[in-house]
C-alpha positions as a printed Julia matrix, in Angstrom:
70×3 Matrix{Float64}:
  2.77   -2.79    3.38
  5.02   -2.76    0.82
  7.91   -6.32   -0.09
 10.59   -6.79   -2.49
  9.76   -8.04   -5.75
  9.02  -12.0    -6.21
  8.36  -12.32   -2.56
  6.23  -15.86   -2.2
  2.93  -15.5    -2.28
  2.51  -18.1     1.06
  5.06  -15.2     2.55
  2.94  -12.15    1.12
 -0.43  -13.64    2.57
  1.3   -14.47    5.96
  2.43  -10.55    6.49
 -0.82   -9.39    5.48
 -2.95  -11.52    8.06
 -0.85  -10.65   10.97
 -1.06   -6.59    9.85
 -4.67   -6.75    9.46
 -4.75   -8.59   12.51
 -2.53   -5.86   13.78
 -4.84   -2.89   12.05
 -7.68   -4.22   13.86
 -6.61   -4.11   17.74
 -8.11   -0.9    19.31
 -4.21    0.59   20.2
 -3.61    1.02   17.02
 -6.8     2.14   15.83
 -6.43    4.84   18.48
 -2.82    5.45   17.96
 -3.55    6.38   13.84
 -6.21    7.93   15.06
 -3.91   10.55   16.91
 -1.45   10.47   13.78
 -4.96   11.73   11.68
 -4.72    8.37    9.68
 -6.96    6.64    8.37
 -6.68    2.46    8.04
 -7.48    0.84    5.43
 -6.03   -2.78    5.38
 -6.96   -3.98    1.81
 -5.62   -7.81    0.38
 -2.96   -7.99   -1.46
 -4.55   -8.09   -4.46
 -6.16   -4.79   -4.11
 -2.89   -3.01   -3.02
 -1.36   -4.08   -6.34
 -4.55   -2.73   -8.33
 -3.92    0.42   -5.97
 -0.42    0.92   -6.92
 -0.6    -0.21  -10.32
 -3.31    2.28  -11.22
 -1.2     5.15   -8.9
  1.82    4.28  -10.66
 -0.08    5.01  -14.02
 -1.72    8.22  -13.38
  2.39    9.19  -12.4
  3.18    8.16  -15.43
  0.99    9.84  -17.59
  1.21   13.16  -15.57
  5.09   13.48  -15.36
  4.54   12.62  -19.51
  1.99   15.65  -19.82
  4.16   17.75  -18.14
  7.6    17.16  -20.65
  9.84   16.65  -18.19
 13.02   15.04  -18.94
 15.86   13.4   -16.73
 18.89   15.63  -17.87
């Protein structure tokens, strides 16, 4: 789940708790299993680290490819 930049920590934490609770229900687990989706359900700090690393990886790939915006 991603929110807008500058979202207050209180709201981020509350949304994270609610999302985690929903992801732990049997109904949601069963639904995602039928879609071949693996639920990770990390905390906001872990998700931020993941997205930062992913962004860096893709920036490096674009730079290495020599691609340019026209």
